[in-house]
Phi, psi and omega in degrees: 000133177287156177240117184243114177258134181237117173270102190286142174225164182297321181253309181233151179236148178266130183243135174230119182251126179240147173285167180304332180277001177096357180284136180287123179265320186208141172223133181194163170258146185212144178302129185299321184289348180254009182298326182298324179289321180295323184295331181292344181266353180274148168291170182305124187222170170257119183259126182243126175227157176266148180302131179195181181297327183269352193298314186289326176294319178293322178297320177299317180295321179294318177296319179297331179275000176091018181262158168282147184233136172231114175260102188277132179300141179297333179287345183265332190297330179295324179289343179273352178115358178292127181076021181295147179058026175074014179244118183224115174227162180299320182293316180294321180296314180296320178298317183296313182295320179292323180293318179294323180297330178291336184263323183225162175271103185296141176289153181230143173286165177291131176269107184292154179289168178298321179297317180300314181295322180292318180294321177299318180296318180296317178295320178296322177298317180297317180294326177294321177296317179296317180297319179296317178297319180298318180295321179292319178296317178297325178295318178292321177299321177299320177295321179300323179294324177293338180264005184053045187241124178242141177240163182293151180284161180174189181290156179300321183294337182264007184302311179301318180296317180296321180291318179294320178298320179295320179294322180292317181291327179270000181057046176252157178248124179286137175300156183299319182293328177288318179298320177298320179296320179296322178295320177295320178299318179295320178295320178295322179299319177297317180294323179294318178297320179295316180295320179295317179297325179294318178293322178297321179296318179296316183296322182290336182265339183272124184298326179293316180297323179300318179291321181295325182286356174283350180276137179304134177088347184265118178250189183301317183296315179296318181296316180293320178299317180295316179298317183290322184287317182279324176066303179228118181294332184291346182278357176248134186285329179199180182294326180296326178294323178291318178299322177291321179298321180284342179088027181257009178263149179295145175274177180214138176227081185246152178205135179055237183273353184266132176239127183222119176270138180250185177290180183301152187289333183057032175275167175080196187289111180296320179301320178293317179299322180295315181289331176291322175297317178297321178296323178295317176299317180297317179298321179297322183281323191258338183231063184295338183266359177290141183305318182287331176288322175299318177300316180293325179295318177295322178295322180295326179292328180275322186253261180205153184298320180295321177296319180294323180294317178295319178297321178292322177297322177295318178295320178300320179300314179295321180293316180299319178297318181296320178296318179294313183296318186267352182066041185241176176244161185289131172238122188308320186266359180233343183084310178211138179220145181291000000 
């Protein structure tokens, strides 16, 4: 089997092809967008790429052409010799990866499905819109403070209306730049609602998301995020592996006779961890009589409320995985039932 290492670039990629005995057969640069056509001309090979923005699309093309694929984590390639002695070029990187592949079977990250990648992008777009709106509102709030001007509190979506009403009642005129910012905020709110409705529609139609949303605190956005991040429930051996993957398990810094537990590792997908924390807060507020919320409330009385929320988010992660794996719905006293 040939070993083909591709150092991916935005426009062109460096290719190094080695025979099974490790001898270099071909080296060349090739347009990245045409790699799928080139792969169809190769005999069955092992294709090695490093994680990057283009990696998963190229991996899909390689699989479609009948090749084995290894998407090597970027954190691992340095230990394999990429960039050794402070010299890093596309040609050297491709040579190193192909040479290592001839000696060992390189580990590969999970290649997410097309649906998973699309859902992540949709969730990311919505979060970017929310972040942009928040920054604009904070900018206007900063200007209000310079004017010693306070407006009544309310929902984020009503901020432009509340400010205009306050200006009208006080007979003030908003500066042109502030009015333009308010108009942009209103447009962003419309786009956010549209993006949210799109995710809600997907969640209502997907059978896994429907089961996940039966858990207290879990809404469409959390369910879609969970589905997109895990992609395949079968790739995790148990719920503890998922909790560790999300980064909600305590870390440890021990040596010799000393054992020291640290805060959560915060490894894995931060957006998923963030929405799970939000789901835990929502469950605490809206479902106080649920058994797992009662457990978290007792924990908060002994420890701290923030510690209890993280612990509840970790428990939610395990429950969501179990529902997905077993094809069940949430039962308060069992977590999952057939």
